[in-house]
N, C-alpha and C positions, 0 to 999 in steps of 0.2 A: 504494500500499500503505500502510496505516494502522496503527500501533501505540501504543497507550494505556499508559503504566506509571503506576499509581497511585502518589501518595505523600502523607505527613502532613507535609510540612515548609513553612517559609514560601517563598514564590515567592523571595526575595531567597537565600537558602539553596541552593535548585536552582539560581539562575542562576549564582552563585559558583561553584559545584561545576562545573559545564558549561564555563563560562570558563576555568577552571584545568584541567580535563581534557581538553577538545575534541582536543587535540593527541593522545590515545591511542586514537581511534575508528580510525585506520588499522591499529592493533597488533592490533585485534580482528576485522578482516578476513581470513576464511581465504585462506592462499597468501602470505601476508607481503608482496605485491607491490602495494598499494594505496596510492594518495595520497588525501587528504582536504583540501580546503581550505575554511574557514568564515569567516562573518561574521555580524555583529549589525547587521542592519536596524532593529530596534527593539530594545527593552528585554527585553521576553519572547519574542523569535524569533530562533533560530540559522539560517543558510540553510547547505548544505553542499553541496559538488561531491564526489563520489566517481567516482576514476580506477581501474579494475582490470580485467586482461585484456581490455584493447581496448574497453572500454565506460566511459560516462560518465554518471553517475546524479545526478539532482540531488532535493535533499531540504530538508525545514525541521523545526526542531523547535520545537514551542511550550510554553511553559511556561505550565500552567493551574494553577488554585488547588489542585487535588487530583491532578492528573495531569501526567505530561510526554508530548506527543504527538509522536512520530515520524512524518514522512510521506515516503514515497521514490517517486519517479516510476521505474516499473519499466517497462521497454519490453516490448512482447507476447513478445517471443522468451525472455525468463527470465521468463514469469508464472509457470513450472513451479516456478521457485526460491522464489517467494514464503512458502510454510511454512517453510521451512528459514531464509531472511532473516529473516521475522518473529521465529521462536523466540530467532535469535541477537543482534537488536536488543532484545527485550525483556531477556534475561538481561545483556548488555553495557550498557544503559542503566540499569539498577539498580545496575550496579556504579560508571557514571559519577557518579550521584549520592549513593552509598553514604558513609559515612564513609571518610575516610582523608586 
């Protein structure tokens, strides 16, 4: 699943906000029982592992010039949830890079 969130911020600003707020990702996952671990293998890429409801999902967030791109590997059994998850990622991703 790929979700692109447009932005008009400098990459440095997006990177700093994502680093500062990445701990908030788990709180945006419905049910309140998720655990999210993140890592920064490169300057403009954050990887994440989401563990919730017995499932482990891997994902990446790429900081590009004009968009923040979330990619989450959904197993086929969860494919029916993709529209709901994509909407939540879009909404919460905008909040993560918003002012605050």
